[in-house]
VEXDRENMI-66195 format. One record per residue (C-alpha): residue in three letters; x, y, z; residue number from 1. Coordinates in steps of 0.2 Angstrom, whole numbers, m for minus. Each point is the difference from the previous one (the first is absolute). Layout:
BEGIN
REC  drengu     xx     yy     zz  lumfi
REC     ALA      X      Y      Z    NUM
...
// end
This chain:
BEGIN
REC  drengu     xx     yy     zz  lumfi
REC     MET   m100    m37   m101      1
REC     ALA     18      3     m7      2
REC     ALA      6      5     17      3
REC     ALA     m7    m16      8      4
REC     LEU      7    m11    m13      5
REC     LEU     17      9      2      6
REC     GLY     m1     m2     19      7
REC     ILE     m4    m18     m1      8
REC     ALA     15     m3    m11      9
REC     ALA     11     10     12     10
REC     LEU     m6    m12     14     11
REC     GLY      9    m14     m8     12
REC     LEU     16     10      0     13
REC     THR     m1      2     19     14
REC     ASN      2    m19      1     15
REC     GLN     15      0    m11     16
REC     ALA     18      7      3     17
REC     THR     m3     17     m7     18
REC     PRO      2     18      7     19
REC     LEU    m19      0      3     20
REC     ARG      2    m14     12     21
REC     ALA     14      9      9     22
REC     VAL    m11     15      2     23
REC     GLU    m15    m11      6     24
REC     LEU     12     m8     13     25
REC     GLN      5     17      7     26
REC     ALA    m18      4      2     27
REC     LEU     m2    m17      9     28
REC     ASP     14      5     12     29
REC     TRP     m9     16      4     30
REC     ARG    m15     m9      4     31
REC     PHE      9    m10     13     32
REC     ARG      7     15      8     33
REC     TRP    m17      8      0     34
REC     ARG     m7    m15      9     35
REC     GLY     14     m2     12     36
REC     PRO      7    m15      9     37
REC     LEU    m11    m15      5     38
REC     PRO      2    m11     16     39
REC     PRO      8    m16     m4     40
REC     ASN     m6    m18      3     41
REC     ASP      4     m4     19     42
REC     ALA      5    m18     m5     43
REC     LEU     16      7     m9     44
REC     LEU     17      2      8     45
REC     ILE     17      3     m9     46
REC     VAL     16     m6      8     47
REC     ALA     13     12     m7     48
REC     ILE     18     m4     m4     49
REC     ASP      3     19      4     50
REC     ASP     16     10      2     51
REC     ARG      1     m6     18     52
REC     SER      0    m18     m6     53
REC     ILE     14      2    m12     54
REC     ALA     10     10     13     55
REC     ARG     m2    m15     12     56
REC     PHE      4    m14    m11     57
REC     GLY     13      8    m11     58
REC     ARG     m5     m4    m17     59
REC     TRP    m13     m2    m14     60
REC     PRO     m7    m12     m5     61
REC     LEU     m3     m5     18     62
REC     PRO      6    m16      6     63
REC     ARG    m13    m14     m3     64
REC     THR      2     m6     18     65
REC     ARG     m7     17      5     66
REC     ILE    m14     m2    m11     67
REC     ALA     m2    m17      7     68
REC     GLU     m1      7     18     69
REC     ALA    m13     13     m6     70
REC     VAL    m11    m14     m7     71
REC     GLU      2    m10     15     72
REC     ARG     m5     15     11     73
REC     LEU    m15      4    m10     74
REC     ALA     m6    m18      0     75
REC     ALA      2      0     19     76
REC     LEU    m10     16      1     77
REC     GLU    m14     m8    m10     78
REC     ALA      0     10    m16     79
REC     ARG    m13     m6    m12     80
REC     VAL     10      1    m16     81
REC     ILE     18      5     m3     82
REC     GLY      5      7    m17     83
REC     MET     17      2     m6     84
REC     ASP      3     15    m11     85
REC     LEU     18     m7     m2     86
REC     LEU      5     m9    m16     87
REC     LEU     12    m12      8     88
REC     SER      5     m7    m17     89
REC     GLU     18     m5      4     90
REC     ALA      5    m15     11     91
REC     THR     12      4     14     92
REC     PRO     14    m12      0     93
REC     PRO      2    m10     17     94
REC     LEU     17     m1      9     95
REC     SER     11    m15     m5     96
REC     PRO      0    m16     12     97
REC     GLU     17      4      5     98
REC     VAL     m4     17      6     99
REC     VAL    m15     m6      9    100
REC     GLU     11    m14      9    101
REC     GLY     13     13      5    102
REC     LEU    m13     12      7    103
REC     LEU     m8    m14     10    104
REC     ALA     17     m6      7    105
REC     ALA      4     18      5    106
REC     ARG    m16      2      9    107
REC     ASP      1    m16      9    108
REC     ALA     18      5      6    109
REC     LEU     m7     15      9    110
REC     PRO     m8      0     17    111
REC     THR    m19     m4     m1    112
REC     THR     m4     16     10    113
REC     GLY      7     17      2    114
REC     ASP     10      1    m16    115
REC     PRO     m7     13    m13    116
REC     ARG     10     m8    m14    117
REC     ARG    m12    m15      1    118
REC     GLY    m15     11     m5    119
REC     VAL     10      7    m15    120
REC     LEU      3    m18     m5    121
REC     ASP    m18     m5      2    122
REC     ALA     m5     15    m11    123
REC     ALA     12     m6    m14    124
REC     LEU     m6    m17      1    125
REC     ALA    m18      6     m2    126
REC     GLN      5      7    m16    127
REC     ALA      8    m15     m7    128
REC     ASP    m15     m2    m12    129
REC     PRO    m10     16      0    130
REC     ASP    m12     m7    m14    131
REC     LEU     m3    m15     11    132
REC     THR     m4     11     15    133
REC     LEU    m12     11    m10    134
REC     ALA     m8    m14     m9    135
REC     THR     m3     m9     17    136
REC     ALA     m8     16      8    137
REC     ILE    m11      2    m16    138
REC     THR     m6    m18      1    139
REC     ALA     m3      1     18    140
REC     ALA    m10     15     m1    141
REC     GLY    m11     m7    m13    142
REC     ARG     m7     17     m5    143
REC     VAL     13      9    m10    144
REC     VAL     m3      6    m18    145
REC     MET     16      1    m11    146
REC     PRO      2     11    m15    147
REC     PHE      6     m3    m18    148
REC     ALA      0     12    m15    149
REC     PHE     m2     m1    m19    150
REC     VAL     13     10     m9    151
REC     PHE      1      5    m18    152
REC     ALA     19      1     m3    153
REC     PRO      8    m17     m1    154
REC     GLU     15      5      9    155
REC     ASP    m11      5     16    156
REC     ALA     m7    m18      2    157
REC     ASN      7    m14     10    158
REC     THR    m11    m13     m9    159
REC     ARG     m8      0    m17    160
REC     GLY    m13    m13      3    161
REC     VAL    m13      0     13    162
REC     PRO      5    m12     15    163
REC     ASP    m12    m12      6    164
REC     PHE     m2      8     18    165
REC     VAL     m5     17    m10    166
REC     ARG    m11     m9    m12    167
REC     ARG    m10     m8     15    168
REC     SER     m5     18      5    169
REC     ALA    m10      4    m16    170
REC     TYR    m19      5      2    171
REC     ALA    m14     m8    m10    172
REC     LEU     m8      9    m14    173
REC     ALA    m19      3      1    174
REC     LEU    m10    m10    m13    175
REC     GLY     m1      7    m17    176
REC     GLN     15     12      3    177
REC     PRO     13      2    m14    178
REC     ASP     17     m9      3    179
REC     ALA     10     12    m10    180
REC     PRO     12     11     11    181
REC     VAL     m4     18      3    182
REC     GLY     15     12      2    183
REC     PRO     18     m2     m4    184
REC     ALA      8    m17     m2    185
REC     PRO     14     m3     13    186
REC     ALA     18     m5     m5    187
REC     GLY      2    m10     16    188
REC     LEU     m2      0     19    189
REC     VAL      9      4     16    190
REC     VAL     m5    m13     12    191
REC     PRO      6     m3     19    192
REC     ALA     12    m13      4    193
REC     PRO     m9    m17     m1    194
REC     ARG      4     m5     17    195
REC     LEU     m9     17      6    196
REC     ALA    m15     m2    m11    197
REC     GLY     m3    m18      4    198
REC     GLY     m6      3     18    199
REC     SER    m10     16     m4    200
REC     ALA    m19      0      1    201
REC     ALA     m2      8    m17    202
REC     LEU      9     10    m13    203
REC     GLY     m5     16     m9    204
REC     HIS      8     10    m13    205
REC     VAL      6     18      3    206
REC     THR      2      5    m18    207
REC     LEU     m3     19     m1    208
REC     LEU     m3     11    m16    209
REC     VAL      0     20      2    210
REC     ASP    m12     11     m9    211
REC     VAL      5     12    m14    212
REC     ASP      5     14     12    213
REC     GLY     11    m12     10    214
REC     SER    m11     m2     15    215
REC     LEU     m6    m16      7    216
REC     ARG    m19      1     m2    217
REC     PHE     m5    m18     m2    218
REC     SER      4    m18      6    219
REC     LEU     m2    m16    m10    220
REC     PRO    m11    m11     10    221
REC     ALA      3    m14    m12    222
REC     PHE     13     m2    m14    223
REC     ALA     m1    m11    m15    224
REC     ASP     15    m11     m5    225
REC     GLY     m6    m11    m14    226
REC     ARG    m17     m7      4    227
REC     ALA      2      1     19    228
REC     TRP     m5     15     11    229
REC     TYR     11      3     16    230
REC     PRO     m7     10     15    231
REC     SER     10     15      7    232
REC     LEU      8      0     17    233
REC     ALA    m14     13      6    234
REC     ILE    m14    m12     m7    235
REC     GLU      8    m15     10    236
REC     LEU      2     10     15    237
REC     ALA    m18      6      0    238
REC     ARG     m7    m17     m4    239
REC     LEU      9     m8     14    240
REC     GLY     m4     14     12    241
REC     ALA    m18     m2     m4    242
REC     GLY      1    m19      2    243
REC     ILE     m5     m3    m18    244
REC     GLY      5    m16     m8    245
REC     ARG      9     m1    m16    246
REC     ASN    m15    m10     m8    247
REC     GLU    m10     16      3    248
REC     ALA     11     10    m11    249
REC     LEU     m4      4    m18    250
REC     VAL      7     11    m14    251
REC     ARG    m12      9    m11    252
REC     VAL     11      7    m14    253
REC     GLY     m2     18     m3    254
REC     GLU    m13      2     14    255
REC     ALA      6     m5     18    256
REC     VAL      8    m13     11    257
REC     GLU    m12     m8     12    258
REC     LEU      4     m6     17    259
REC     GLY    m15     m8      6    260
REC     PRO    m11     15      6    261
REC     LEU     14     12     m4    262
REC     ARG      0      8    m18    263
REC     VAL     15      9     m6    264
REC     THR     m5     10    m15    265
REC     THR     12      2    m14    266
REC     ASP      1     10    m17    267
REC     PRO      0    m10    m16    268
REC     GLY     19     m1      1    269
REC     MET     m2     m9     18    270
REC     ARG      7     15      9    271
REC     GLN     m6      3     17    272
REC     TYR      1     19      4    273
REC     VAL      6      4     17    274
REC     ASN    m10     11     11    275
REC     TYR     14      8     10    276
REC     LEU     m3      4     18    277
REC     GLY     12     13      4    278
REC     PRO     19      5      2    279
REC     ALA     13    m12      6    280
REC     GLY     m3     m7     17    281
REC     THR    m19      0     m2    282
REC     ILE     m1    m19      3    283
REC     ALA      6     m6     18    284
REC     THR     19     m3     m1    285
REC     VAL     12     m7     13    286
REC     SER     19     m2     m1    287
REC     LEU      8    m17     m3    288
REC     VAL     12      5     14    289
REC     ASP    m14      2     12    290
REC     LEU     m9    m16     m5    291
REC     LEU     17    m10      3    292
REC     ASP      3      9     16    293
REC     GLY    m17     m5      6    294
REC     VAL     m7     17      4    295
REC     VAL    m14     m2    m13    296
REC     GLU    m16     m5     10    297
REC     ALA     m9    m16     m4    298
REC     GLY    m16     10     m3    299
REC     ARG      8     10    m15    300
REC     VAL      4    m17     m9    301
REC     ARG    m14    m13      5    302
REC     ASP    m12     m4    m14    303
REC     ARG      8     13    m12    304
REC     ILE      6     m1    m18    305
REC     VAL     18      4      3    306
REC     LEU     12      5    m15    307
REC     ILE     19      1      2    308
REC     GLY      9     12    m12    309
REC     GLY     13     13     m2    310
REC     THR     m3     18      4    311
REC     ALA     18      6      3    312
REC     ALA      9     11    m12    313
REC     GLY      6    m10    m14    314
REC     THR    m10    m16      4    315
REC     GLY    m14     m6    m10    316
REC     ASP    m10      9    m13    317
REC     ARG     m8     18      2    318
REC     PHE    m14      7    m11    319
REC     ALA     m9     17     m3    320
REC     THR    m18      0      5    321
REC     PRO    m12     15      3    322
REC     PHE      5      2     18    323
REC     ALA     19     m4      0    324
REC     GLN     14      1    m13    325
REC     ARG      9    m15      8    326
REC     LEU    m12    m13      7    327
REC     PRO      9    m16      5    328
REC     GLY     m6    m15     m9    329
REC     VAL     m6    m10     15    330
REC     GLU    m12     14      4    331
REC     HIS     m6      0    m18    332
REC     LEU     m3    m19      2    333
REC     ALA     m9      3     17    334
REC     THR    m11     13     m9    335
REC     VAL     m5    m12    m13    336
REC     VAL     m5    m13     13    337
REC     ASP    m10     13      9    338
REC     ASN     m9      4    m15    339
REC     ILE     m5    m18     m3    340
REC     LEU     m6     m3     18    341
REC     GLU     m9     17      1    342
REC     SER     m8     m2    m17    343
REC     ARG      6     17     m5    344
REC     VAL     11     m5    m16    345
REC     LEU     m1     16    m11    346
REC     VAL    m13     m6    m14    347
REC     ARG      6      4    m18    348
REC     ASP    m10    m13    m10    349
REC     ARG    m12     m1    m14    350
REC     ARG    m14      7     11    351
REC     SER     10     15      4    352
REC     VAL      5      3    m17    353
REC     ALA    m18     m2     m6    354
REC     VAL     m5     14     13    355
REC     ASP     14     11     m8    356
REC     GLY     m8     m2    m17    357
REC     LEU    m16      4      7    358
REC     GLY      7     15      9    359
REC     VAL      8      6    m17    360
REC     VAL    m17     m2     m9    361
REC     LEU     m9      9     14    362
REC     LEU     12     15      1    363
REC     ALA      1      2    m18    364
REC     THR    m19      1     m1    365
REC     LEU     m2     12     14    366
REC     ALA     14     11     m7    367
REC     ALA     m8      1    m17    368
REC     LEU    m17      4      8    369
REC     VAL      5     12     13    370
REC     GLY     16      8     m6    371
REC     GLY      2     14    m13    372
REC     ARG    m17      7      2    373
REC     HIS      3     17      6    374
REC     SER     18      6      2    375
REC     ILE     17     m5      3    376
REC     THR     m2      2     19    377
REC     TRP    m16    m11      0    378
REC     SER     11    m13    m10    379
REC     THR     14      0     12    380
REC     ALA    m11     m1     14    381
REC     THR     m9    m15     m8    382
REC     ALA     17     m9     m3    383
REC     LEU      6      3     17    384
REC     SER    m16     m6      8    385
REC     LEU      0    m16    m11    386
REC     ALA     18     m3      5    387
REC     ALA     m3      3     18    388
REC     ALA    m15    m12      0    389
REC     TRP     10    m14     m8    390
REC     PHE     15      3     12    391
REC     VAL    m13     m2     15    392
REC     THR     m7    m15     m8    393
REC     THR     17     m9     m2    394
REC     GLN      6      5     17    395
REC     ALA    m15     m7      8    396
REC     ALA      1    m16    m10    397
REC     PHE     19      0      5    398
REC     GLU     m3      2     19    399
REC     ARG    m16    m10      2    400
REC     ALA      1    m14    m12    401
REC     HIS     18      0     m4    402
REC     TRP     m3      2    m19    403
REC     TRP     13      9    m10    404
REC     LEU    m10     10    m13    405
REC     SER      9      9    m14    406
REC     LEU      1     19      5    407
REC     ILE     10      8    m15    408
REC     VAL     m9     m7    m15    409
REC     PRO    m19      4      6    410
REC     THR      6     17      7    411
REC     GLY      9      4    m16    412
REC     VAL    m15     m6    m10    413
REC     ALA    m11     11     10    414
REC     VAL     11     15     m2    415
REC     GLY      4     m4    m18    416
REC     ALA    m18     m2     m5    417
REC     VAL     m5     17      8    418
REC     ALA     15      8     m9    419
REC     ALA     m6     m8    m16    420
REC     VAL    m18      6      2    421
REC     GLU      7     17      5    422
REC     THR     11      0    m16    423
REC     ILE    m16     m4    m10    424
REC     ARG     m9     13      8    425
REC     ILE     13     13     m2    426
REC     ALA      2     m5    m18    427
REC     ALA    m19      1     m3    428
REC     GLU      1     17      9    429
REC     GLN     13      6    m12    430
REC     ARG    m10     m6    m15    431
REC     ARG    m15      9      7    432
REC     ARG     11     16      2    433
REC     ARG      7     m2    m17    434
REC     ARG    m18     m2     m7    435
REC     LEU     m6     15     10    436
REC     GLU     15     10     m6    437
REC     TRP     m5     m5    m18    438
REC     GLN    m18      4      3    439
REC     ARG      5     17      8    440
REC     SER     10      5    m15    441
REC     ASN    m13     m6    m12    442
REC     LEU    m14      9     10    443
REC     ALA     10     15      3    444
REC     ARG     m2      4    m18    445
REC     TYR    m19      2      2    446
REC     PHE     m4      3     18    447
REC     PRO      6     14     12    448
REC     PRO     12     m5     13    449
REC     THR    m12      0     14    450
REC     LEU    m10    m14     m8    451
REC     VAL     15    m11     m7    452
REC     ASP      4     m9     17    453
REC     ARG    m19     m3      3    454
REC     LEU     m2     m8    m17    455
REC     ALA     16    m10     m1    456
REC     GLU     m3     m8     17    457
REC     ASP    m18     m5     m4    458
REC     GLU     m2    m19      1    459
REC     GLY     m8     m7    m15    460
REC     ARG     m7     10    m14    461
REC     LEU     m9     16      4    462
REC     GLU    m18      0     m8    463
REC     ARG    m14     11      5    464
REC     THR    m15     10     m6    465
REC     GLN      0     18      6    466
REC     PRO     m3     19     m5    467
REC     ALA     14      9     m7    468
REC     ALA      4     15    m11    469
REC     VAL      8     m4    m17    470
REC     LEU     11     11    m10    471
REC     PHE      3     m4    m18    472
REC     VAL     13     11    m10    473
REC     ASP      6     m1    m18    474
REC     ILE     11     11    m11    475
REC     VAL    m10     10    m12    476
REC     GLY      7     m2    m18    477
REC     SER     13    m13      5    478
REC     THR      1     m7    m17    479
REC     GLY      6     16     m8    480
REC     LEU     11      4     15    481
REC     LEU      9    m16      0    482
REC     GLU      1     m6    m18    483
REC     PRO     14     12     m5    484
REC     LEU     10     m5     14    485
REC     PRO     14    m13      0    486
REC     PRO     m5    m15     12    487
REC     ALA     12      5     14    488
REC     ASP     m7     18      0    489
REC     ALA    m18     m6      0    490
REC     MET      4    m11     14    491
REC     ALA      8     14      9    492
REC     LEU    m15     11     m2    493
REC     LEU    m12    m13      6    494
REC     ARG     10     m3     16    495
REC     ALA      0     18      3    496
REC     PHE    m18      1     m2    497
REC     HIS     m3    m15     11    498
REC     ALA     11      8     13    499
REC     ARG    m10     15      1    500
REC     VAL    m16    m11      2    501
REC     GLU      8    m10     14    502
REC     GLU      5     16      9    503
REC     ALA    m17      7     m1    504
REC     VAL     m9    m16      6    505
REC     PHE     12     m4     14    506
REC     ALA     m1     18      6    507
REC     GLN    m19     m3      4    508
REC     GLY      3    m18      7    509
REC     GLY     m6     m8    m16    510
REC     VAL      5    m17     m8    511
REC     VAL      6     m1    m18    512
REC     ASP     m9    m15     m6    513
REC     LYS     10     m2    m16    514
REC     PHE      9     10    m14    515
REC     MET     m8     m4    m17    516
REC     GLY     12      7    m13    517
REC     ASP     m5     19     m1    518
REC     GLY    m13     m1     13    519
REC     ALA     m2     m6     19    520
REC     LEU    m13     m6     12    521
REC     ALA      0      6     18    522
REC     CYS    m12     m4     15    523
REC     PHE     m3      9     16    524
REC     GLY     m7    m10     15    525
REC     ILE     10    m16     m4    526
REC     PRO      2    m11     11    527
REC     ASP    m10     10     14    528
REC     PRO    m14     12     m5    529
REC     ALA      0     17      8    530
REC     PRO    m12     15      0    531
REC     ASP     11     11    m11    532
REC     ASP      4    m12    m14    533
REC     ALA    m10     10    m13    534
REC     LEU      8     16      6    535
REC     ARG     18     m7     m1    536
REC     ALA     m4     m6    m18    537
REC     LEU     m6     17     m5    538
REC     ARG     16      8      8    539
REC     ALA     11    m13     m9    540
REC     ALA     m8      5    m16    541
REC     LEU      3     19      2    542
REC     GLY     18     m4      7    543
REC     LEU      4    m10    m16    544
REC     GLN     m7     13    m11    545
REC     ALA     11     13      9    546
REC     ARG     16    m11     m2    547
REC     LEU     m4     m2    m19    548
REC     GLY     m2     19     m2    549
REC     ALA     17      2      8    550
REC     TRP      7    m13    m11    551
REC     ALA     m8      8    m15    552
REC     ALA      9     16      4    553
REC     GLU     17     m9      1    554
REC     ARG     m3     m8    m16    555
REC     ALA     m6     16     m9    556
REC     ALA     17      8      6    557
REC     GLN      9    m14     m9    558
REC     GLY    m11      1    m16    559
REC     LEU    m10    m15      4    560
REC     ALA    m18     m3     m1    561
REC     PRO    m10     m1     16    562
REC     VAL     m6    m17      7    563
REC     ARG    m18      1      5    564
REC     ALA    m12    m12      8    565
REC     GLY    m18     m4      3    566
REC     ILE     m6     m6     16    567
REC     GLY    m16    m10      4    568
REC     LEU     m6     m1     18    569
REC     HIS    m14    m11      7    570
REC     TYR     m5     m7     18    571
REC     GLY     m8    m16      3    572
REC     GLU      2    m19      4    573
REC     VAL     15     m8     m6    574
REC     LEU      7    m18      2    575
REC     ALA     18      1      6    576
REC     GLY     12    m15      1    577
REC     ASP     14    m10     m9    578
REC     ILE     m2     m7    m17    579
REC     GLY     12    m11    m10    580
REC     GLY      7    m17      1    581
REC     HIS     10    m10     14    582
REC     ARG     17      8     m4    583
REC     GLN     m5     17     m7    584
REC     PHE    m14     11      6    585
REC     GLN     m4     18      4    586
REC     PHE    m12     10     11    587
REC     THR    m14      9    m10    588
REC     VAL    m17      7      1    589
REC     ILE    m15     m5    m11    590
REC     GLY    m18      4     m3    591
REC     ASP    m12     12     m7    592
REC     THR      7     15      9    593
REC     VAL     17     m3     m9    594
REC     ASN     m8     m1    m17    595
REC     VAL    m10     16      3    596
REC     ALA     16      9      5    597
REC     SER      8     m5    m16    598
REC     ARG    m15      6    m11    599
REC     LEU      0     17     10    600
REC     GLU     18      2     m4    601
REC     ALA     m4     m1    m19    602
REC     LEU    m14     13      2    603
REC     THR     13     13      4    604
REC     ARG      4      2    m19    605
REC     ARG    m18      4     m4    606
REC     HIS     m3     12     15    607
REC     ASP     17      9     m1    608
REC     ALA      3     m5     18    609
REC     LEU     15     m4     10    610
REC     ALA    m10    m13     10    611
REC     ILE    m18     m7     m1    612
REC     VAL     m7     m4     17    613
REC     SER    m15    m11      5    614
REC     ASP    m13      8     11    615
REC     ALA      2    m15     11    616
REC     LEU     18      5      4    617
REC     VAL     m6     18      2    618
REC     GLN    m13     m4     13    619
REC     ALA     12    m11      9    620
REC     ALA     14     14      0    621
REC     ARG    m13     14      5    622
REC     SER     m3     m9     17    623
REC     ALA     19      0      4    624
REC     ASP      8     15      8    625
REC     GLY      7     12    m13    626
REC     GLY    m11     m9    m13    627
REC     PRO    m12     15     m4    628
REC     GLU     14     12     m4    629
REC     LEU      9    m12    m12    630
REC     ILE    m16     m4     m9    631
REC     GLU     m3     18     m4    632
REC     ARG     14     m2    m13    633
REC     LEU    m11    m12     m9    634
REC     GLN    m14      4    m12    635
REC     PRO    m15    m11     m2    636
REC     LEU     m5     m6    m18    637
REC     PRO    m17      6     m5    638
REC     GLU     m7    m17     m5    639
REC     PRO      3    m17      8    640
REC     ILE     10    m11    m12    641
REC     THR     m2    m19     m4    642
REC     VAL     18     m7     m1    643
REC     ARG      4    m16    m10    644
REC     GLY     m5    m16     10    645
REC     ARG    m12      9     11    646
REC     ASP    m19      0     m2    647
REC     ARG     m4     15     11    648
REC     PRO      7     17     m3    649
REC     LEU     12      8     13    650
REC     ARG      1     17      6    651
REC     LEU     18      6     m3    652
REC     TRP     12     15      5    653
REC     ARG     14      7    m10    654
REC     LEU     16      8      5    655
REC     PRO      3     13    m13    656
REC     ARG     17      3     m8    657
REC     PRO      7     17      4    658
REC     ALA      1     14    m12    659
REC     ALA     14     m1    m12    660
// end
């Protein structure tokens, strides 16, 4: 859940000018390249003012009479719509009347035929008023769309207010739409010379804003200045090219611009994301020189949307796109028109953002359920699989439905969630290992090494009823032995005694259940019973007495009293398991068999024995290999004895003390 919430918060950052958006935009570029180029709309044609045009006519900006010739030529070839990607914002001053009168007099003085100077004077007279020539061509064509631009620095504007001929181009708002502007407020406008704009069929803005990485990724199909919304040049070209009336155009703020049946989807900021078709030259292009020379066939122009713009080095704007580092502005404009007509505008709206959010939640949930269950390899494979699945989903949506779904955030959430689950798993594993180590260190004090791992890794509490051999040992005369000693010396003596008990029991694969002051309880057959449990208990008792005998000799050499012990041995059912609370517990055995072994140890004083052994243990040991030879060292007591806590008497055996 935390990963999903973080992912949804991160999605918001991909729509703002943040480093995360820059990364997402790079991922979008790769999706374009992965998809490859698309065929453009056949109704589009670019007339390029290219390097040949500049070389032919000698300067930039191009003389307006040449532009007028191009308009006249396109109109004659029956172009459907002509779009000017040229901001003709400055009026060209006409020649003075005196100069015109002089040129006319000079021409009239020349022969009417055969003198080339007459053609030169005619060309000069044609440029007496270039704006009038171009305005006349625009009006006569009746299908030219002129550009204007909103600017954000006052010094870039050639007018502060919105002229009436621009104001008339505003679109209507759909009912119920907010009239507050969306996006930055302009400081002014750059508009074409009024004489040129007056004869145009429509006007559209060419205001451009680049994304956080400096690339031109979106167009502004409608731009607000105050309460009015003005269409872009691309929108107007598409509208006129599709034969849609202005009364059918509506602006839905934060959603779309509607042109009759055509819907141009936008994001909440009214940005239309461009679905780039390919590198420079993808859209059909002819040179202005070829158009004016008459070598462009009528079939290439008839009934097409034609855009006139600069492509020569140093002319017009150029922008970085997924397919080109320097795409001419006129081709960007043509691409936007293509997207509108082909209904393949890149969708990045509230719906796609909702799908992103759903993807984040789904991937986070799957990562939590599937990842971190087995190993790092499994978790890595899970993360890669989820990331790959989302990549395929986003690429399919991009290519088939033209939807731009976020790639980086959902993928990051999938990988991050798996990493978080894996971290939790590793932390839990480390805690479990620390717990096992603590259990091992704790159990190692009571169990032989062969059983420590088995018991430490046992899930839950071990609790079972089973047969076992029980050995109870206690120091004989411990009070008189320990009282004279300082506490430290008494503790050292007990530790030495316990160490010998531990050695004897572990040597026979037994379990030290607990140490109890000057005594100890040991078991054989815990946790898994074996046929020789009783025999191993008897051997442990003999081994302990041998160790105590050797210790007595050492103490005698030091002038110290020997440490003697009595041992009780019994065989029968016990309940083995953990006892204690939630935070502190220990493994032990309980039951009548344990109580009897304790009572038998007490009988060693009365019968002057090293050990008292029940007949049940003797019979169990007798059936094991080597049992009969060991039992020969025991002596049966003449009469059955009733021990405290038992109603029936028991047949018992004693291990006699050796002669002094």
